KOLDREN-485071 format. One line per 8 residues: number of its first residue (from 1); their letters; for each residue x, y, z of N, C-alpha, C. Coordinates in steps of 0.001 Angstrom, whole numbers, plus 524288, in hexadecimal, padded with zeros to 5 digits. Example, Ala and Ser with C-alpha at 12.3 -4.5 7.8 and 13.67 -1.06 7.14 Angstrom:
1) AS) 83386:7E9C6:81E78:8300C:7EE6C:81E78:83390:7F31C:81E78 | 83232:7F736:81BA8:83566:7FBDC:81BE4:83264:8001E:81EBE
% end
This chain:
1) MLEDETQL) 8033F:7FB4D:80000:80000:80000:80000:80363:804E8:80000 | 801DD:808C1:7FCD5:80480:80DCF:7FCC8:80152:8117D:80034 | 803BA:81374:80452:800A9:81618:80855:8012E:81C05:80861 | 8059A:81E2A:806A7:80626:823D4:8071F:806FB:82653:801CB | 806BE:82B87:801B5:80711:82E7C:7FCDA:80C48:82DAA:7FA1E | 8107A:82D4D:7FD23:815A2:82C83:7FAC6:815DD:8275C:7F7D2 | 813DB:8232E:7FA31:813CF:81E1B:7F791:8107A:81E3B:7F2A9 | 80C13:820E2:7F2EB:808A9:8213C:7EE68:80B54:82419:7E9EA
9) REAVDRIV) 80DCC:82866:7EB24:8106C:82B6C:7E70B:814FA:82866:7E4B4 | 817C8:82580:7E7EA:81BFE:8223B:7E5E0:819D4:81E05:7E23F | 8155D:81BCA:7E3AC:812E5:817DC:7E05A:8111E:81A41:7DB36 | 80EE1:81EEE:7DB6A:80D55:821A9:7D69F:8121C:82290:7D32C | 8165F:82445:7D57B:81B28:82542:7D27A:81CEE:82057:7CF9C | 81C83:81BD6:7D235:81E15:816F1:7CFAF:81A75:8159A:7CB24 | 8156A:81660:7CBF3:811A4:81539:7C7CB:81285:818CC:7C320 | 81349:81DD7:7C42A:8143F:82191:7BFEB:8194C:82038:7BD17
17) ADILAADI) 81D55:81EBE:7BFFE:82247:81D40:7BD8D:82190:8189D:7B9E1 | 81E5C:814DB:7BB6A:81D52:81053:7B80D:81A5F:811EF:7B327 | 8169B:81585:7B3B6:813A5:8176C:7AF30:8173E:81A40:7AB5D | 81AB7:81D82:7AD7B:81E60:82064:7AA28:8223F:81CB2:7A78B | 8240F:818CA:7AA76:827D9:81511:7A849:82579:811EA:7A3DC | 82060:810EF:7A42C:81DAA:80E11:7A000:81CA6:8117F:79B42 | 81DCD:81694:79BAD:81D38:81A5B:7976A:8179C:81AC8:7957B | 813E4:81A25:7990E:80E6E:81AE3:79795:80C5F:82021:7998E
25) AQKKVYTD) 80FA2:822D4:79C8E:80E46:82819:79E4C:81346:82B2A:79F1B | 812AC:83045:79F06:8170B:833D3:79FE1:8156D:837FC:7A3CF | 81949:83A61:7A646:81831:83ED0:7A9A1:81851:843D1:7A665 | 8146C:84718:7A729:8147C:84C57:7A4F1:814D6:85020:7A97E | 8190F:85323:7A996:81A49:85675:7AE0D:81815:85BF0:7AD3D | 815AC:85DF1:7B14F:813B1:86342:7B176:8160E:86601:7B63A | 81554:86B20:7B66A:81694:86E1D:7BB25:81195:87085:7BD32 | 81075:86F8B:7C21E:80C02:8720D:7C4A2:80DAB:87795:7C60E
33) ERVGKEYW) 80BDB:87B4D:7C2EF:80D96:880B7:7C39C:80BB8:88309:7C8C4 | 807DE:880B7:7CB2F:805E3:882C6:7D022:809BB:881E7:7D495 | 80CC0:87D9A:7D42C:8106B:87C52:7D866:81601:87BD0:7D672 | 816D2:87C4F:7D152:81C12:87C11:7CF2B:81E96:876BC:7CF63 | 81B70:8728F:7CF1B:81D85:86D3F:7CF4E:81BFC:86A2E:7CA78 | 81F72:866B4:7C8E4:81E46:86340:7C486:81AD3:85EBB:7C63C | 81781:85CF2:7C2A8:81475:85837:7C381:813EC:85589:7BE3E | 811CD:850E0:7BE3A:8114D:84E0C:7B951:80BFC:84B6F:7B8EF
41) NLITPGAF) 80A54:84ABB:7B414:805E2:8476A:7B2CE:807E9:842B9:7AFCF | 804E8:83E87:7AFA1:80640:839FB:7AC72:8030C:83A14:7A775 | 805AB:83956:7A2FC:802F1:8396E:79DF6:804AC:834D4:79A97 | 8013A:83312:79731:802D2:82F3D:7934C:80671:831E6:78F61 | 80A34:82F0A:78D2B:80DBD:83170:7895B:80AB3:833F6:784E1 | 80C05:838CF:783A1:80963:83B92:77F68:803C6:83CF6:7808D | 80259:83D40:7857F:7FCDD:83E0E:786FC:7FA86:842EA:78478 | 7FD7B:84726:78455:7FB4D:84C1C:7828D:7FAD9:84C77:77CA0
49) DKELIVIA) 7FCE5:8487D:779DC:7FC65:84852:7742C:7F78A:8454F:77261 | 7F4EC:842B1:775ED:7F065:83F8A:77482:7EBA8:842FE:77366 | 7E7F2:840D0:7708D:7E332:843BE:76F61:7DFBE:8445A:7742D | 7DFFD:84086:777B4:7DD09:840AE:77C90:7E0D7:83FF5:78119 | 7E0BE:8439D:784C5:7E400:84350:7896D:7E076:84320:78E2D | 7E106:83F0B:79144:7DDCB:83E4E:795EA:7E103:83FA6:79ABB | 7DECF:842E2:79E1E:7E16F:84495:7A2E1:7DEE8:841D9:7A781 | 7E210:83F11:7AA7C:7E014:83C14:7AEF7:7E17C:83ED5:7B408
57) VLGYPEQA) 7DDA5:83F3E:7B779:7DE79:8419F:7BC97:7DD11:83D9E:7C0C0 | 7E0CC:83C88:7C42A:7E000:838C2:7C857:7DD87:83B6F:7CD08 | 7DD67:838A0:7D150:7DAE0:83AAD:7D5F4:7DEAF:83CEC:7D9E1 | 7DD18:83D03:7DEA8:7E01F:83F1E:7E304:7E16F:83AAA:7E6B8 | 7E652:839D3:7E81D:7EB00:83D01:7E725:7EEB4:83A70:7E33A | 7ECBD:8376B:7DF8C:7F002:83457:7DC0D:7F36D:837BD:7D882 | 7F795:8354E:7D688:7FAF5:837BD:7D2A7:7FA70:834DA:7CD7B | 7FBC2:83782:7C934:7FB90:83510:7C40D:7FEED:83023:7C410
65) GVWSYTLL) 7FCCB:82C08:7C1E0:7FF7C:826F9:7C1C2:7FC54:822C0:7C45C | 7F94A:82440:7C860:7F5D9:82087:7CAF8:7F076:822F4:7CBA1 | 7EC80:81FAC:7CB81:7E724:8217E:7CC29:7E583:821C7:7D1DE | 7E744:81E11:7D509:7E4F4:81D76:7DA43:7E908:81C20:7DE5C | 7E9AD:81F84:7E235:7ED1D:81E49:7E692:7EADD:819D4:7E9E4 | 7E5B8:81943:7E9E6:7E35C:814EE:7ECD2:7E567:80FBD:7EAD6 | 7E595:80F18:7E5AE:7E7A9:80A4E:7E364:7ED95:80A01:7E413 | 7F028:80E76:7E37F:7F5D7:80E7A:7E3F5:7F795:80CCD:7E966
73) RSSRISET) 7F4B1:80E74:7ED6C:7F60D:80CE4:7F2C2:7F614:806FA:7F366 | 7F2D8:80459:7F055:7F297:7FE9D:7F08D:7F5EC:7FC12:7EC5A | 7F952:7FF33:7E9D9:7FCEC:7FD45:7E5D0:7FA17:7FAD6:7E12B | 7F571:7FCC6:7DFFF:7F278:7FADA:7DB77:7F408:7FE21:7D6BA | 7F8F6:7FD5B:7D514:7FB6B:800C7:7D13B:7F8A6:8009A:7CBF7 | 7F76A:7FBF3:7CA10:7F51A:7FB85:7C4D9:7EFD9:7FE3D:7C47A | 7ED11:7FE8C:7C8E1:7E7F0:80106:7C8D9:7E842:806EF:7C946 | 7EC78:808E9:7CB7F:7ECCB:80E8A:7CC67:7F06C:81160:7C8A3
81) SMESYFRE) 7F412:80E9A:7C636:7F7AE:81113:7C28E:7F4C6:81316:7BDBD | 7F674:81794:7BBBC:7F42A:819C8:7B6FA:7F6A1:8178F:7B206 | 7FA23:813C0:7B295:7FCE6:811AC:7AE08:7F928:80FCE:7A9CC | 7F50F:80CFA:7AB43:7F178:80AE5:7A74D:7EEC3:80F45:7A455 | 7EDA5:81398:7A6E2:7EB42:81809:7A429:7EEF6:81A50:7A01E | 7F3E1:81B20:7A185:7F79A:81D3F:79DC9:7F851:81993:79926 | 7F88A:8147B:79A2D:7F921:810B7:795E8:7F46D:810DB:79237 | 7EFC1:810A4:7946A:7EB14:81042:79125:7EA05:81549:78E22
89) FADNDIGL) 7EABC:819BE:7908E:7E9F2:81EA7:78DBC:7EDE9:81F39:78955 | 7F2E5:81DEC:78A60:7F6DB:81E34:78643:7F598:81A6F:781D5 | 7F3F4:815AE:7831E:7F2B7:811C8:77F25:7EE1C:81378:77BBC | 7EAB8:816BB:77DE3:7E629:81895:77AF4:7E6E7:81E15:778C1 | 7EBD0:81FE6:778C8:7ED43:824E3:77658:7EA56:82985:778BB | 7E97B:82946:77DCC:7E70E:82D89:780B0:7EAF8:82F71:784B8 | 7EBCA:83490:784FB:7EF53:836B3:788DB:7ED00:83663:78E4C | 7F046:8356E:7922E:7EE85:83548:7979C:7F246:8387D:79AEF
97) VAVNPNCF) 7F018:83BF5:79E1B:7F31C:83F25:7A1BC:7F0F8:83E35:7A734 | 7F455:83C7F:7AAC5:7F2BC:83BCF:7B038:7F4D5:84065:7B35B | 7F14C:843B3:7B534:7F2BE:8484E:7B830:7F472:846AC:7BDAE | 7F85E:8496A:7BFBD:7FAD8:847E6:7C4AC:7FA3F:84C35:7C8C4 | 7F579:84D5E:7CA85:7F499:851F9:7CDCA:7F694:85190:7D35D | 7F74E:84CDB:7D552:7F902:84C3E:7DAC2:7FEEB:84B94:7DB3B | 801D7:84D98:7D768:8077D:84CC0:7D753:80A53:84FC5:7DBA0 | 80826:85416:7DD6D:80A8F:8570E:7E1AE:80817:8558D:7E6E2
105) DPDIEGET) 8031F:8568E:7E74B:80028:85546:7EBFF:7FAB7:85383:7EA5B | 7F835:8501F:7ED58:7F2D7:84E98:7EC0E:7EF4A:8535F:7EBBE | 7EC2D:85399:7E798:7E8E5:8582A:7E693:7E32A:856A0:7E6F6 | 7E0F4:85732:7EB87:7DB93:85588:7EC51:7D7AC:85988:7EA35 | 7D953:85E60:7E97B:7D5CE:86264:7E780:7D57A:86258:7E191 | 7D98E:86080:7DEFE:7D963:86005:7D957:7DBB6:8648F:7D651 | 7DDF6:86862:7D8F2:7E019:86CED:7D634:7E46E:86B60:7D269 | 7E7EC:867E3:7D432:7EC3D:8663F:7D0DA:7EA55:862DF:7CC59
113) FHYQLQRV) 7E635:85FE1:7CD2E:7E3E6:85CD5:7C8EC:7E263:8607F:7C475 | 7DF88:864A1:7C5B1:7DDB0:8683D:7C1B0:7E243:86B02:7BF04 | 7E61E:86C91:7C215:7EAB8:86F30:7BFE9:7ED79:86BAD:7BBF9 | 7EE71:866CF:7BD7A:7F14C:86349:7BA0A:7EE00:861A9:7B551 | 7E8F9:860F4:7B616:7E595:85FD5:7B1A0:7E5EA:86423:7AD8E | 7E5A7:868FB:7AF4F:7E5E3:86D57:7ABAD:7EB16:86D7B:7A8CB | 7EF56:86C3E:7AB8D:7F47C:86C22:7A903:7F496:86813:7A4A3 | 7F258:86381:7A594:7F243:85F6A:7A18D:7EED6:86113:79D01
121) VDDIGADK) 7EA32:8630B:79E18:7E6B0:864C1:799E7:7E94E:868EB:79697 | 7EC20:86C81:79900:7EECF:870A7:7961F:7F311:86E7F:79292 | 7F51C:869E0:793D6:7F939:86769:790BA:7F714:8648B:78BEE | 7F20F:863AF:78BC9:7EFAF:8608A:787A0:7ED9E:8641E:78357 | 7EEFF:862E6:77E7E:7ED5E:8661D:77A18:7E77C:866B9:779CE | 7E5CE:86B5A:7781F:7E033:86C83:777F0:7DD47:86915:77412 | 7E01F:8667E:77081:7DDA0:8631F:76CAA:7DCDF:85D88:76EA9 | 7DEC6:85C6B:7735E:7DE7D:85720:77581:7D97E:8565B:778AE
129) KLGFIGFS) 7D79E:85174:778AD:7D343:85014:77C0D:7D545:84EE1:7818D | 7D20E:85011:7855A:7D361:84F17:78AC8:7CFC2:84B00:78D1F | 7D1FB:847B5:79061:7CEE3:84420:79389:7D0AE:844A6:7992D | 7CD6C:84316:79CD0:7CEBD:84392:7A254:7CD0C:83EA9:7A539 | 7D05D:83D0A:7A8EB:7CF1D:838C8:7AC81:7CFA9:83AE5:7B209 | 7CBAE:83A3B:7B52F:7CBFA:83BC9:7BA9C:7CA91:8373C:7BE1D | 7CE42:835A3:7C16B:7CD4C:83158:7C50C:7CCF3:8336F:7CA99 | 7C8F7:831B7:7CD79:7C857:83322:7D2F1:7C7DB:8390E:7D365
137) MGGKIMVE) 7CB1C:83B87:7D6A9:7CAF5:84135:7D702:7CC1E:843C3:7D1C3 | 7CF1F:84114:7CE7B:7D034:84321:7C941:7CB47:843DA:7C60D | 7C73C:840BA:7C719:7C240:8417E:7C46F:7BFC7:846AB:7C5F0 | 7BFFD:847EC:7CAED:7BE08:84CF9:7CCC6:7C101:8516D:7CA24 | 7C62E:850E0:7C9ED:7C96D:854E1:7C784:7C7E7:855AC:7C1D0 | 7C703:85156:7BEF9:7C5C5:851CB:7B96A:7C088:85478:7B894 | 7BCA6:8531E:7BBA8:7B782:8559A:7BB1F:7B7FE:85B78:7BC29 | 7BABA:85CE3:7C04B:7BB5E:8626A:7C198:7BE7C:8654A:7BD66
145) FLEQQPEL) 7C2BE:862EE:7BB9F:7C624:86571:7B7C3:7C339:86683:7B2AE | 7C084:862A2:7B0AB:7BDC7:86347:7ABB5:7B923:866F7:7AC3B | 7B687:866DD:7B0AD:7B236:86A84:7B17D:7B42C:87027:7B158 | 7B903:870FD:7B317:7BB45:8763B:7B326:7BDF0:877AB:7AE06 | 7BE32:873EF:7AA4D:7C0FA:874DD:7A562:7BD61:873D0:7A0B5 | 7B906:87686:7A051:7B556:87556:79C0F:7B7AB:87612:7969C | 7BBBC:87951:7962C:7BE37:87A27:79116:7C10F:8754A:78F1E | 7C22C:87192:792A5:7C4D2:86CBA:79111:7C11B:868A3:78EE5
153) LGRVAGLA) 7BC20:86924:79019:7B886:864CB:78F3F:7B807:86338:7898B | 7B8DB:866CE:785FC:7B89B:86574:78076:7BCEF:861CD:77EC4 | 7C121:8616C:781E6:7C58A:85E02:780AE:7C559:858DD:783B1 | 7C1C5:8585E:78763:7C1B8:853CC:78AD2:7BEE3:84F40:78837 | 7C1D6:84B17:78735:7BF8C:84678:784C4:7BC7F:84335:788AC | 7BE24:84345:78D98:7BB73:84010:79173:7BDB4:840C7:796DA | 7BAA9:83F37:79AB0:7BC26:83F7B:7A034:7BB0E:83A2F:7A2AD | 7BF12:837CA:7A4E3:7BE71:832D5:7A7A8:7BF13:833D5:7AD83
161) LIDPTLPN) 7BAFF:832B5:7B071:7BB15:8335E:7B61C:7BB15:82DF1:7B895 | 7BF40:82CB6:7BB65:7BFDC:82786:7BDB3:7BEF3:827E5:7C390 | 7BA78:825FE:7C552:7B904:8262A:7CADB:7BA3F:82B84:7CD40 | 7B838:82FA5:7CAF0:7B98E:834E1:7CCDD:7B708:83601:7D21D | 7B9BE:838ED:7D558:7B798:83AA3:7DA58:7B5CE:84045:7D9AC | 7B0BD:840FB:7D927:7AE85:84617:7D7F7:7ABA9:8484C:7DCAE | 7ABC0:84D77:7DD53:7A8BC:84FEA:7E182:7A2FA:85017:7E015 | 79FB7:850E5:7E3F5:79A16:8512C:7E2F4:79894:855DD:7DFAB
169) RLKTENIR) 79B64:85A22:7E053:79A33:85EE2:7DD5E:79DEC:85F47:7D8BB | 79BCA:85ECF:7D413:79EE4:85EF4:7CF4C:79CA8:862FD:7CB93 | 7A021:86580:7C8AA:79E71:868C4:7C459:79FAC:865E5:7BF4D | 79BC4:864B4:7BC54:79C95:861B0:7B781:799D9:8642E:7B2D3 | 7987E:8691C:7B33F:795A1:86B94:7AEFA:798C3:86B94:7A9E4 | 79DC4:86D00:7AA33:7A0EE:86D65:7A576:7A232:86819:7A314 | 7A289:86416:7A649:7A421:85EF0:7A456:79F88:85B2A:7A3CF | 79AC6:85D22:7A40A:7963E:859AB:7A3D0:79638:8565D:79ED3
177) TLLDNDTL) 79755:858CB:79A5C:7975D:855DD:79570:79BA6:851C3:7956C | 7A03D:85320:7977F:7A48C:84F5E:797DE:7A2FC:84AC8:79B56 | 7A09C:84BDA:79FBB:79EEB:847B0:7A341:79AF4:84423:7A0A8 | 79757:84668:79DD7:79316:84359:79B8A:794D4:84016:796E2 | 798C5:841EF:793FD:79A0E:83F70:78F00:79F76:83CED:78EB1 | 7A32A:83EE1:791AE:7A88D:83D1C:790F2:7AB5E:83C3A:7961C | 7A8A0:83A16:799E3:7AB09:838DE:79EF0:7AA46:83319:7A033 | 7AE8D:8309F:7A1BE:7AE7C:82B39:7A3A0:7AF20:82B63:7A986
185) LIASEGEV) 7AB64:82924:7AC47:7AB93:8290C:7B202:7AC24:82369:7B3DE | 7B07B:8225F:7B684:7B1A0:81D2F:7B8A3:7B071:81D2D:7BE76 | 7ADE8:8190D:7C054:7AC8F:818A9:7C5DB:7AE5D:8136C:7C80D | 7B027:8137F:7CCEA:7B18D:80EA8:7CF9E:7ACA2:80C25:7D1E0 | 7ACAD:806F5:7D223:7A859:80416:7D47C:7A9C3:801DF:7D9D9 | 7AEC0:8027F:7DB67:7B08D:7FFCB:7E016:7B05C:802EE:7E50D | 7AD99:8074D:7E50E:7AD64:80A8F:7E9AE:7A7C9:80C2B:7EACC | 7A69A:80D11:7EFAF:7A13C:80E58:7F132:79F78:81367:7EEA6
193) NSPGAISS) 7A2C7:81767:7EEE9:7A18D:81C6F:7EC82:7A551:81D56:7E802 | 7A431:81AFA:7E391:7A79F:81B6A:7DF0E:7A7C7:8210D:7DD27 | 7AC7B:8236D:7DCDD:7ACC9:828C8:7DADD:7AA79:82953:7D56B | 7AB5D:82568:7D21E:7A946:825AD:7CCD4:7A35E:8257D:7CCAD | 7A107:82242:7D008:79B54:821ED:7D03F:798FC:8270E:7D22C | 79B74:8295B:7D61E:7999D:82E6B:7D816:79A2A:83290:7D3DD | 79E82:83270:7D109:79F67:83648:7CCE3:79B84:835AC:7C874 | 79A03:830D9:7C74F:79618:82FF5:7C347:79105:832C1:7C4AD
201) FLLKIPKV) 78F9B:83283:7C9A2:78AE9:83534:7CB7D:78B9A:83B1F:7CB45 | 79019:83D0B:7CD0C:790FD:842AE:7CD3A:79155:84515:7C7CA | 793E8:84255:7C432:794B8:8446A:7BEF5:79038:8432E:7BB41 | 78CCF:83F98:7BCF5:7884C:83E0E:7B9CB:789FF:83B91:7B4A1 | 78DDF:8381B:7B4FC:78FA4:83528:7B070:79047:82F73:7B200 | 78FE7:82BDD:7AE3D:7906C:8264A:7AF88:7960E:824DD:7B0CB | 796AF:82054:7B342:79BDA:81E75:7B4CC:79CD6:8190C:7B28C | 7A1D6:817B3:7B22B:7A38B:81265:7B0FE:7A631:81063:7B5E6
209) SFPGIHGQ) 7A45A:80C02:7B80C:7A653:80A1E:7BD18:7A9E6:8056F:7BC72 | 7ADE0:80535:7BFCD:7B175:800C8:7C000:7B1DE:7FEED:7C5AA | 7B241:7F9DA:7C67C:7B305:7F7EE:7CBD5:7B867:7F95B:7CDD5 | 7B8C1:7FAAB:7D2CD:7BDCB:7FBFA:7D50F:7BD7E:800ED:7D846 | 7C1B5:801FE:7DB0F:7C1F1:806A4:7DE4E:7C3A2:80B56:7DB0D | 7C31A:80FE4:7DD69:7C423:814EC:7DAE0:7C95E:81500:7D7FD | 7CD95:81382:7DAA8:7D2C5:813E8:7D85D:7D3B1:81060:7D3B0 | 7D07C:80C56:7D315:7D114:808BC:7CEAF:7CE9D:80ABD:7C9A6
217) MPSKSLDE) 7CB72:80EC7:7C9FC:7C854:81051:7C57E:7CB77:81211:7C0B8 | 7CFCF:814ED:7C147:7D2AC:81653:7BC82:7D47A:81190:7B967 | 7D6E7:80DBD:7BC09:7D8C0:80928:7B92C:7D43B:805DD:7B723 | 7D005:8057C:7BA27:7CB81:80265:7B878:7C8EC:804C2:7B39D | 7C914:809E9:7B326:7C61E:80C87:7AEFE:7C96E:80E0A:7AA4E | 7CE65:80C6A:7AA1E:7D1E3:80E27:7A5EC:7CFB9:80CF6:7A085 | 7CDE1:80838:79F98:7CBD3:806D9:79A6A:7C73C:80A5F:798EC | 7C3E3:80B7B:79CB6:7BF5B:80ED5:79BBB:7C11B:8146A:79A6D
225) VIKFYKDR) 7C512:81648:79D2F:7C716:81B8E:79C3A:7C98B:81BE8:796D4 | 7CCA7:81807:79562:7CF18:81805:79032:7CAEA:817F4:78BEB | 7C704:814A1:78C74:7C2D5:81468:78894:7C010:819A2:7882B | 7BF09:81C09:78C9F:7BC61:8211B:78CCC:7BF5B:82520:78991 | 7C473:8255A:78A38:7C77A:8294B:78760:7C88C:827BF:781BA | 7C924:822BA:7809D:7C9BA:82120:77B2B:7C4F7:82292:777F6 | 7C06A:82243:77A53:7BB95:823C6:777A4:7BB5D:8299F:77694 | 7BEE2:82CA9:7790D:7BEC5:83255:77895:7C383:8348C:775CB
233) T) 7C6B9:83120:77386:7CB34:832F7:77073:7C9A1:833CD:76AC3
% end
């Protein structure tokens, strides 16, 4: 069992190193101008040259490279590593960017999520299609970000929300059409109060359910996510 933050971060570093060594992802380095420090996102090789670039946002307090610290604590590496996502997106000629908002300190308010999302969007050519994946708290971030960026919606091919943890009070006026027509909502079946099931009710859209706990949902839903975006390329 991995019990403290230091052990978790060391485990993430090992997983990321393996992903980089396999050459299925690369680090793209940015500088956070607010604090004057460098940080990195993980991207598939040539991600920004693809016709469709999907930006993935994880939850709190995870770092890019793994989906779930809950699984990582139990050394369930294959279920939590993002390696399969980088492989499948690259194999299907779709760019994938995993934003790394908790690289300095865990950000429970989401300010750094929005900052880094905007930096990535600004890097993508205006002629490219955008896709978004939000898992757990990342789902909340994606709904809020897109609701505040109505000028982007004409470029958004789709939004995949994987067991998102959403607040009861949501503003969805600007993204209503996106939610109704081009959103994939994944829900876990293995928990009493499934975040995805609650989100289906809050967002008023149907869900696709998979058996398993919250942290398993990204790996369980990979095929569904790939199909969703292939249909939109």
